[in-house]
C-alpha positions, 0 to 999 in steps of 0.5 A: 431318158433322164429318168432311166439313168439308174445303175448300181454303184458296183456296176459303175465301178466295174465299167467306168466307161459304160453308158458314157464313152461306150454303150451299156452292156445289154442282156436278153432276158426272159420273164415268166409272169403269172396271169394275175400279176402280168398287168402289175408287172408290166405297169411297174416296168413301164414306170421305170423304163428299163426293158425293151420288150420284143414281139414274140407274136410276130406271126399274129396280126393285130386282130389275133392277139389276146388283148385286142378287145381291151385295146378297142375298148380303150380306143373308144375311151380315147376317142371320147377324151379327144372330143372333150379335149377339142371342146376345151381347145375350141373354147380356149379353156386352160387345162391344169396339169396334175402336179403328181404322176397319176396312179394307174387304176385297177382293172375293175375301176376302168368301167367307173372311169369310162362312165365318168368320161361318157357322162361329160361327153353326153352332156357336152354333146347335148349342149352343143346340139342345143346351142347349134339349133339356137344359133341357127334360129338366132341367125335367121332372126338376125337376117329377118330383122336386117331385111325388115330394116332395109324394106322399112327404108324402101317403104318410107320412100315408096309412100312418097312416090305412090303411083297415080295410075295402074294400067293393068299390064306389067311389062318388065321394063324400067319405064313402064313397070318400075320408074323407081326400084323402091316402088317394087314393094307396092306391087306385091298384092293388088289390094293393100294399104300402100295405095296400089290401084285395084284391077280386076282379079283375073287380070292381076292373076295373069300378070302377078308380080312376085318378090323374092328377098333374102341374104346371100354370101357376099362373094357369091353375089356376082355369080348369083346376078349372072345366073339370074340374068341368064335364066330370066333375062330382062324379065326379072329385076335384082337389087343388092344391099350391103350388110354392115356386120358379119353374120354368125353362120352356125353351119360354117362355124364362122362369121360371114359377110352377106348381102341382102338381095331383092328380086322382082319377077312376073309370073309363077313359072319364073318365080319358081325358077328363081326360088330354085336358083336361090336354093342352089346358091344356099341363099336364105329366103324370107317372105315380106309381109302383105300389109303395113300392120302385118309388117309392124307386128312382124318387126315387134315379134322378131325383136322380142324373139331375138332378145329371148333367144339371146338370153337362152344362149347366154344361159346355155353357154354358162352351163357349157363353161361350168361343165368345162371348168369341172372337166379341166380340173387336175383330177378329171381330164388331165388325170384321165388322159394320162391313165387311159394312155397308160392303159393302152400302152400297157395292153399293147405291150402285153400283146407282145407276150407269149401266152403259156399254160400258167401265164405269160412269157416275155422277152426283152433287152435290159442293161446288165447294170439293171438286171438285178433291179429287174429281177427284184421288181418281178420277184417283189410283185410275185411275193405280194401276190403270194406266188412262190417258186423258181426264178422268174427272170432268166438270161438268154444267150443270143447272137442278135445284135443288142440295141445301143443304150447310153445313159444321158442327162439333159446336158449330154442329150443335145450333143448325143442328138448331133451324133445320132443324126448321123447314125446310131452307134453300133453296139459297144462302139466308142461314143463320139458324143463326150468328145463332141461336147468340147470339140464341136463348140470349139470348131464352131468358135474358130469359125465364128471367132468374135467375142462380142457376137459370142457374148450375145449367143452366150446370153441367149443360151444362158437365158434358156438354161436358167429358165428351162423349166418355165420355157419347157413345153411352152410351145410346140413350134418345131423351130423353137424346140430345135433351139431349146433342145440345143440350149446347152450347145448354144451356151457352149458355142457362145462361151467358146466364141468369146475365148477364140474371139479374145485370142484373135483380138476381135470384138464386134470387129474391133481390137482392144489393147488391154496389156499394152502392145509389144511394138512401137512405131518407127517413127513414133507418133501419138495419135488416136486411131480409128480402129484401135482402142488405146489406153492412157498408159499406152499414150504415156509410154509412146506405144501408139502407132501411126496407121500410116507407118509401115514398119514397127520395131518390138519393145525389147524381148517382151511379147503380148501376154494373151492373144494377138498383139493389137498392133496387127489391127493397124498393120498394112499386112494385117490380112496377110498375117491373120490369114497365114496364122488362121490357115496354119492353125486350122491345119493343126487342129484338123490333123490333131482331131483326125489323129485323135479319131484314129486313136479312138479306133484302137479302143474299138479294135481292142474291145472286140479283141481284133488284133488283126485290125490293130496290127495291120490297120490301126498302126499303118493308119497312124504311121501314114497320117503322122509321116505326112501330115504330122510332119507338116505340122512340125514344119509349121512350128519350125517356121513359127519358132525359127527367125528368118532374116530377112523375113522374105527368105522364109520358105513356103510350107506348101511348096516344100511339101509338094517338093517332098512328093516330087523328091526335089532337093537343092543340088550344088551342081545345079544352080537352078535348085538353090531356091530350095531351102534346106530348112534343117540338116539331113532334110533330104534323108528325113523326108525320103524316109517319111515318104517311103514309110507312108507309101509302104503302109498302103499295101499293108492296109490293102492286102494283109488284113483281107488275106488273114481274114480269107485264110481263117474263113477257108479254115472254118469252112473246112472244119467239121463244125460247119453245120454248127457254124451255119446254124450260128450264122442263121441265128444272126438274122434274128430281130432284123439286127445282125452283121453281114459277113462277106461270103466270097474272097473277092468281096473281102478284098474289094471291101478292104480296098474301098476302105484303104483308098477312102482313108488315104485319099480322105487324109488329104481331102479331110485336111484340106476340108479343115481349111474352112475353119480359116475361110469362115473366120476370115469371112465373118471378120471381114463382114463384121468389119464392113458392117461397122465401117459402113453403118456404125462408123458412118453414124459416128463420123457425122459432122452435122453442126446441129447436135440434135441431128447428130444424136438422131443419126447416131441413134438410128445408126446404132439401131440399124447396126444392132439389128444387122449384127443380130440377124446376119452376123449372129443368126445367119453366120452362126447357122453357117458355122454350125453346119460346117462344124457338123460336117467336120464332125460327121465326116472328117472326125467320125469317119476314122472310127465310127460306123453308126450301124446300130439301133437305139434302145427304146425301152417300154417307158410310160413317161416317154409314151405320154410325151409323144401322145401329148404332141399327137393330140395337140 
């Protein structure tokens, strides 16, 4: 909807959040159009795409509407255009799209347009029919020439093996009738120039030998032989000969592989059966010449006809290509396709208008910021037509739920698609997409967490962004379109992965020491380590670490300025430290995002002036979340900041959190409770207060809001305006988009109980769900490290004395490592992290404030219709 992003600057100042953070305010408008300007007005509105028309003729079927004849007529024109498109597609003919958007011709010009299209169609059909007949004739001549060539070989052999006698009987056995199969051709006639002995005419007619020759598809040869044998037994002899080249089959529109067959049989009755079998297998049959002179004349004639027909086919094809060349010009087929598609869309939309005495009544949704633009367009069209009168666009009050409309661009469209895949936002509901622009690639990067792999992903996304005009529309492959539509998402995911990878000090499973480590080994040693990049400055300052050392002491009060200190890469407790750090970081990020989601719900309640939900739902949810999980985050920071000496005395946050629910605290009179670390003064009082505060919120969320709702519902039912209330409720069913109110007290309490339980249990389960940020990051880093050690490091560690062998091994090791890195660590692991980030947004984040029960605003927009139609045709 990029081209529909038009709004007044004044309206934008009044509603700074409209169209981005919250859907546009929509108006239901009625348009009064005169019959002579209805087409022009609809065309103009379709070019702008600011109105979603509603069907005012829902009680009429498609054949009862006003413009059904026009749509049928245009459908016939479209059928002809599809035929023209198929002809160009079949010939791989390039179509040059027009640079400018073709203007819609006037209604009186449609006939001339149809005549042009029909002229091209008739010419192409005539040429295709001519080509079809020519191809069939050429195929027959080619097959005949192949048979003649094969029989010529047989005749040459037969001349050298002529029979010396002829007994007058023709038993169908190899010994008596055909000592050599190649002699078969000499038995066609009793008296010919091939040297067959003359017998009495009567004896010959009784024992006549027939020959059947032709071509058959190669895959049918075995079945054909079996059928001949079952029907004729040993009374027929069949022989197949291979054909080197495939033959053009005009009927099948393809080149097929065939075989030449030669059948010898005795008697007219058996000959007739064999002919029928050949017809059943769609085998082409060609009679052999009677004598040698006839054979030579036939060969010459076939060759001459084949040459002539090939010339005719070439000339016809040139004529065919000339027509396609003219047809593919921008002012012809590409323009006609767009114009006809627009015509059909306009008449289909006008069929939704209600016919009145003076014209048409149209009704549709438009954004409040576009109302003045809509009114000005319709008024301008009326002024051009010389129509003066009252207002032509009026606002209509309605209880129907308006559609949801966000003003998007090509950058925000991809992130909005992520949200819309879960559900279209309810009208005027807060839109998660603007926040998803940052949170989605960030959560993905926490799981991907490798600067090197993120750099590769960033390059791929940057390539699609820089060359998007060239790549757009290049392919209709669904997988490619998915990647291309998400090009900005991929770019940001790569950039954020570089950031998180630098924080974790992880690039292709290796660490880097840019600023000099803050630790020094005890005892100090200067050694180049296998898994750490050390600078010369580090060596001079003795800041290199012995990988066998178990204890490290800090270099004063200095800390590593950015990210994780590289000393942890060689520490014996590296995994324990990184797991603890990433696990706590995942909980902090998860609780923060859930808290932000609850805060967004306040904006939804405030927008609808739902003070009951603010006081007895939003505030209790905030208190419940912060009392438990906000306190957990506070403990994490306390444990990080406070120095525990010795480190083994540092308390476990998980154990302490469980003890908080079990009300377990250290007691001086109970020595067995000494292990319960107090952490800070008055811990018991603070934890008890927070726990009770969280528990109190449950009955508040569960009972107060539904009780207030039941009270006001009963009050409305007892009011004298019950009829008006009922009528208003019935209007909500208009257009199929409305909110269903709970009718009974039990339904109200059950609905609230479900939401309360879902929130309370979800706060626990969703917090645990964010641990996937740690789990996938650990899996990705470990898999990357294993791949480096088993493949790349193995190639570098090769100690073959031959330098050339070492170079070759290193070369192939790098290639294998690079391929596995891209396929497994970037593509497969990236897809896994993407799906997990998608779930965290759909379930853990959006469930706090997002209902997604709306329906999208789909205006009458010709450019969108053209793009969808192009996909359908192609």
